[in-house]
N, C-alpha and C positions, 0 to 999 in steps of 0.2 A: 645357389644365387639365393636359395631362403636362409643358408647358413651366413651368409655375409652382410646381409641387409637385416637392422632391427628392424620392432615393430616401428619405434618414432623416427618417421625418416619424412621428407618432404612429400613422396607420392602417397604415404598415407595419410598426411596432412591435408592434402589436397582433396584426395578422394572423403575425408571427413566434412571438411568444410562444404564442399558439393552435396553431399548426401544432407546435412544439416539445412542447406538451401531447398532444394530440392523437397524436402518433405514439409517445410514450410510454406513452397507454394500450393501445395492442394490442404493442406491443412488449417490454411489462413480463411477457408470459405465454410469450414465443418461447423461453426456456431450459429453461422446467420444464415444459409440453406434454409432452414425449416420455416422462416420467417419471409425471406423470400420467395419460397412457394408458396407459402400459406397467399401472399400479396398476389401472386398469380391468379388465384384460384383453384390451388392444387393440395389442400389440406388434408384431404383424404389419402397424398401420396408420398406421406412424410417416410415414411420407410424403405419407400425406393431411394431416397436418395443414397443412401449406403450400400442399400443392396445392388443397384444396377451398376456402380461403380465397383464394388466385390464382384460380381458378375464377370464382366468383361477383366478385370484382372486375373480371376481367376482361370478363365478361357485362353488367355494369352500367355498363362506360365508355362504351358508345354511346348509354344514357339519360342519364348524367349530362351527358354532353357538350351533346347536346341541351337539357336541361333551364337547364342554365349559361347557356347563349345566350338561353332562352326567359324563363324565368322568376326569373334573376338568380343572382349568385354566392354572396351568403351563405345564403338558403335550401337550397342543393345543400351547403354546406358545414356547414351546421346538423344534416343528416340523418344523413351521415355519421357524425358525432358523437354524437347521438341510439341510432344502431346500436351501437355500442362501450360506453354508457352502459348498454343492455338487456343487451345480451350479458353483460355482467361479473356481472349480477344474475343471468344464467341459468344459467350453468355448474355451480353449488351445487345447482341445482335439479335439470336435467337429468344425472345419477351415474349414466350408462350410457355403452357406447361408440358406440352409435346415437345417442342424444343429444350426447354430443361433435361428434362429425361432424357431424351435423347443425346445431349452432353454428357451426363452421367455416367451412360455406356462410354460415350468416346472418351472421357476423360480417365475412366479404370484401365484403360490400355499402360499409361504413366506405370502405374504402379505394379503395373504384369511385368514391365520390363526391367525399368531400373533398378529395383533392390535384386533381383535375382544375379544381376551383373556385377552388383558391389560384393554383396554375397563372394563370388566367385574371385573377383579380384583380390578380395583381402587373402582368401585362401592361398594365393597365390604368392602373395610376397611377405606371407608370416610363416615361421613355423610349426609345423601341427602341433608342436607341446603347448603353444602359446596361442590356439584358434580362439580358446574360450575368453582370455584376456583382450585379444583383439576386437573378439565380435563385441564385447563389453564396451570399449574404449570407442568403436565406429557406432554402437548401438546409441553411446550417449549424446553424440550428435545429433540422429537420426531422430531423436526421442526427443530434443531441445524443441526438434520444429512444432510436435506437438504442443506445446507450449508457448513457444515465439506466435506461432501459426494462427490459433484459436486467439490469444491475448491482443497479437497486433491487428487481426482481423477485424473483432469487436470493436476496435478504439477507432478504425478506420470508417467502418460503417456509423460510428459514433457521431463521429465530426466530419463527414463527408458524405459517401453515399455506394450505392450497390455497384455502380460500373467503375467506379476508383478501387474498390474494392476487388473487383474482375481484374483491372488491369495491374494491379498490383500484383497478384497471382502470377500475372505473364513474366512481372520482371523479377520475383523469385528465381523462378525458372530459367529464366534467360542468363541470370548470374549463375545459377548452380553449371551453366554449362561452360561458361570462360575458365572455369577451374578443370572441368573435363579435359579441356584441348592441351592442358599442360599436365597431361598424364602420358606416360609410356604406355602401348599395350601389353599384356603378359601373355598373352596365349601364343606359343610359339607357332603352332602348327594350321595357321587359320587360314581359310580358303573365301572366296569373292563370292558374296551374296547372290542365290540363284531362288527362282521361286519355287525349283522342285524339293526347295530345302524346308518349303512351310505344308508338302505334304507329311501328315504324321501317322503313325498306327497305334494299334493299342500298347505295343510296348516303349513308344516314345512320349507317353504321358506320365507315368506311374513308376518310379523306381522303388520295388519292394523291400528294396534293401533301407531303407530309410522310412518304413512305416508306422515305427514306434513312436520315435517323435514329430513324425507327422499326425497322428493318432492324437498325441497329447495337447499338439498344438492347435486344431480343432475345436477341440474340447473348450483349451482355456482361452480362445480368440474369439468363443461365441458371445463371452459378456462385452468382447471391447464391442461389437455390433450394435448392443445393448446399447453400452455407454456413449458411442457415437450419435446416435440415434435419439434416446430420451432424456439424457444428461442435459443437454440446454434447455428443454421445456421444465424439466425436473428442478436445474436449479433457479430459474424464473420462478416457479411455483413457489419456489422457497426463499424469496425475494433477493435473488442476486442480481444487482444492478448490470452487472458484466458476465455475460454466460460462459467467457472461456476462465473465471475462477477457478471452476473443478479440474481442468486440463492443466492448469500453471502448478496447483499444488502436486497434482498425479506426476508429470515431467517432472519437477525438483526432487521428489521421493524417486524417484524410475534413476534420475541420473546420479544420485547420492551411492547406490549401491549395485548399479550395472558392471564398475569396472572389480568390484572385489566380487561379486556373484560369478564372473566370467573367469575370472581368475581362481574362485577356489572349484568352480567344476572342472580346470584342468588338473588340480590337483587331489578333488575328491570323489571325481566320477561326476558323470551328467546326471546320474538316475537320483543321488542325493542330492543334488541343488534343486532338481526340478520336483522333485517330493515337496520340500520346503516352501517354494514358490505357489504351488498349487494351496498347500494349509494356508499361506497368507493371505492369499486369492478368496478363498471360502470366506476366510473372517472378512475379508474388507467388503464382500455381498452382501452377507449378514449386518456389518454395519451400516450399511445405506436400507437396509429395510427396517431395522428395530431403530435407528437414531434417524429422524426424518427431521431434523434441523439445520442450519447453515453449518455450526460446527458440525454435526454429526456428520453432513456430506463432506465437508473438507478432509475429516478425519480419515473419512471413507476414502477419498481420493489419495489421500497420503500412503496409506496400506494397499490399494488397488497399486498404487504406482510402485509399492516395493516389490509387491507380487512379480509384475509386468517385467522389472529390472532384474529381477533373477532370472524368470520363467526365458528372456528372450534370447540373451547369449547363452546361456546353457542348451538349449533347443537349437540354436542356430550350429551352433559348435557338433554337437551331437550327431545333426543331420551331415556336417561337412564330413564326420569321422567316419559314417557308414556309405560315403557315396565314391563309388571306383572313381579315381581320381581323370580317367580318361572321358568321364562323362558327370562331374562336377555340376555340371549348370542343370542337368536332369535331374539330379539328386535334390537343390537346393529347389529348383521349381516347383516339386514334387510338396517338396514343406511347405512354400507358398499357396501352392494350390490348397492345401487343408486349412492354411490360414485365411486364406481369401474366403472357404468354404463356410468357416466359421462365422467370420466377422459377417457375409452377405445373409447366412441364415438366421443371426443373430440379430442384424437389423430388422430383415423383414418380417419375423414372428413378431418379435417386441413393438414394432409399428404397428403390425397387424391387429394385437392383441391389445394396443394401448389405445386407440381409436379417439384420442383427445380424452380419455379420461385419467385424473390424475393419478387415483385411486389403484389402476390397473398395474402402474408404473413396479411398485412393489413386489406383486405376482411374478413378473418378469424378469427380477433380482433374484428372486428363489430359485426360481427355472434355470438360472445362470450357474448356483451355487451347486444345486441338484450336479450339472454337467460334471463341474471342476471336483464333485467328489468321485463321479464315475469314474475320471483320469487318475485320480487317488488309488484307488480301490484295483483299477488295472494293473499300475506299476507293482503294488505290494502284492499279489497275487500269481500276478501272472511267473509264468517256472521258467521261461527263458532265460539266459544270463544277460542282464543287462549291465550296461557300464556307464 
């Protein structure tokens, strides 16, 4: 099947469109949530906005991996979209700090499930020698949600209200489900869901085979947690009216490089491409620190977008390379656990250190740059054969 179906077919196109809408659904809220939480009286909990979301996303990864390999890719994708749909309607109902934080925990299940199944589905319908290219293309759509979501979300809040913003998030999730209903399941030996599937052992949580790309993912995405948490306030401090401007510039830059980076990792090897991505990531963080102007932040956003556009498809493909075919969901979920851990800890620690003091933000950026340097040194000096 993989040899007779090219990458660019109807199934791949529908999956990419669903991925775009799903990503837009929860990213729609990102730039406005700090202000919303502060309005509820929870300004001291800004760091938890992303941290709680990624906590449940990370905790649910082992379950999503097992279920992806047992009951199928599409049911797991649908479950994540349903969570986004429900949470969008509940935010206006639970209008308290405690209710908001509870919903951030619940909302995290969405990205704990859907992206794992998407990655497994892509690996099912694409030949192994073009995984990097395929993840690059699919990543273009998913990452577009990082730009479309925040930019559209800030515009909705500017002209309407928080309630309309939350309902719009639900509509995006519903539309993403429409495309999934037209996809054919790719898991051949699937079974019916049973509650005992949720009983996991230590061996079900982490796939040791994918340790290297997972470790690099953790270090690289620590900065992403900082960006999601502090860049909206940092943008406001530097004079941006639309807090989503950084994310628009970041995403456009990421889109321009993802396809080429994914294809390059197929030809040159994952390690070389990941090293280049880490070097550019370090440069982006240093630009954020030393050019504290609107032009400087936009320049950093572009550089940061290039780095993540290079790292994401290469790390995804590297993870699939190392995952056993009959446990691909487990390997992918391990990488995503590392991703969520990096984002969550980055958000939590940067929010804790920030304490509404803008002078503290550059210090968190330097800390993230240091972790990226650690990742680069790890790849350069590790004696094991890395492909």
